[in-house]
C-alpha positions in Angstrom: 117.5 26.0 125.4 118.0 29.5 124.2 119.9 28.6 121.0 117.5 25.8 120.1 114.6 28.1 120.7 116.1 30.7 118.3 116.7 28.1 115.7 113.2 26.8 115.8 111.5 30.2 115.6 113.9 31.3 112.9 112.6 28.5 110.7 108.9 29.0 111.7 107.9 32.1 113.7 104.3 30.9 113.8 105.1 27.6 115.6 102.7 27.0 118.5 104.1 27.7 122.0 102.9 24.2 123.2 104.8 22.6 120.3 107.9 24.6 121.1 107.7 23.5 124.8 107.4 19.8 123.7 110.3 20.1 121.2 112.5 21.8 123.9 111.4 19.5 126.7 110.3 22.4 129.0 107.1 23.9 130.2 105.2 26.4 128.0 105.5 29.1 130.6 109.3 28.8 130.4 109.1 29.2 126.6 106.9 32.3 127.0 109.4 33.8 129.5 112.4 33.1 127.4 110.7 34.6 124.3 109.9 37.8 126.3 113.5 38.0 127.5 114.9 37.5 124.0 112.6 40.3 122.7 113.5 42.7 125.6 117.2 42.0 125.0 116.9 42.9 121.3 118.0 39.4 120.2 114.6 38.8 118.6 114.1 42.0 116.5 110.8 41.2 114.8 108.7 38.5 113.2 108.3 38.5 109.4 106.3 36.7 106.8 108.0 35.5 103.7 105.7 36.1 100.7 106.1 34.8 97.1 104.9 37.9 95.4 105.1 36.2 92.0 102.1 34.1 93.0 100.2 37.1 94.5 98.5 39.6 92.4 100.9 42.5 93.2 103.9 43.2 91.0 107.1 44.1 92.8 110.6 44.8 91.7 113.5 44.1 94.1 116.9 45.5 93.5 120.3 45.0 95.2 122.3 48.2 95.1 126.0 48.3 95.9 127.0 51.7 97.2 130.5 53.1 97.6 130.6 56.0 100.1 133.0 58.2 101.9 132.9 57.3 105.6 132.4 60.2 108.0 135.3 61.0 110.4 134.5 59.5 113.9 131.2 57.9 112.7 132.3 55.6 109.9 129.4 54.4 107.8 126.7 54.6 110.4 125.4 58.1 109.5 125.0 57.5 105.8 123.6 54.0 106.5 120.9 55.6 108.7 120.1 58.2 106.1 119.6 55.4 103.5 117.6 53.0 105.7 115.1 55.8 106.7 113.7 55.8 103.1 110.5 53.7 103.1 111.5 52.0 99.8 114.6 50.5 101.5 114.1 47.0 102.9 117.7 46.4 104.2 121.1 48.0 104.4 124.3 46.0 105.1 127.9 47.1 105.6 129.8 44.7 103.2 133.4 43.9 102.3 134.8 44.1 98.8 134.7 46.9 96.2 131.6 48.6 97.7 130.8 49.6 101.2 127.0 49.1 101.6 124.4 46.8 100.1 121.0 48.3 99.9 118.0 46.2 99.1 114.9 48.0 98.0 111.5 47.4 96.5 109.5 49.3 94.0 106.5 48.9 91.7 108.6 49.0 88.5 112.1 49.1 87.2 111.6 52.8 86.5 110.6 53.5 90.1 113.6 51.8 91.4 115.9 53.5 88.9 114.4 56.9 89.9 115.1 56.2 93.5 118.7 55.4 92.8 119.3 58.4 90.6 117.2 61.0 92.4 117.7 60.0 96.0 120.5 57.6 96.6 123.1 58.9 94.1 122.6 62.5 95.1 123.6 62.0 98.8 126.8 63.9 99.4 128.9 61.0 100.6 127.8 58.5 97.9 130.6 58.1 95.4 129.1 55.4 93.1 126.4 52.8 92.9 125.7 49.6 91.0 122.2 48.3 90.7 121.2 44.6 90.2 117.6 43.7 89.7 116.3 40.4 91.0 114.7 38.6 88.2 113.7 35.4 90.0 114.0 34.1 93.5 114.8 30.5 93.9 115.5 30.4 97.6 115.1 33.1 100.2 115.7 32.8 104.0 116.0 29.0 103.6 112.6 28.7 101.8 112.7 27.2 98.2 110.3 29.2 95.9 110.2 27.0 92.8 110.0 23.3 93.1 110.8 20.9 90.3 107.9 19.9 88.2 107.4 16.1 88.1 108.1 14.5 84.8 104.7 13.7 83.5 105.9 11.8 80.4 104.9 8.2 80.2 107.7 5.7 79.9 107.6 3.8 76.7 109.1 0.3 76.8 109.5 -2.0 73.8 
């Protein structure tokens, strides 16, 4: 039940508890108990809403920043990752494989604001060796949700 429950709420965290119980074939109280256990164990870390900001009235710029760092002896990448994720602009930080060590995802109000963060805050950290910034121009799919659907062909078919 645990794995199925996690899959269901990952797709829709607002799903009704009664509906979850029906889908899982258990009592609602069992679902409530399992959710509480998953939260207390740190398996469920939070509930988030995925917003299409292009359709909302607020402008946002999202950037993916690859960061190459010098790992700290005995602590690896954890200390620098923590310094970076404590900035309020930073949405996510991942340890990655490849030519860079960390992937930092951040949001700002403009390209200039994001660029200033990278040059004034991120690049000046003593263990940061280099960065590469990539701005997200358009989201097509995020966390399994498709953002832009194909428009129906509204042309009329002409037959002889």
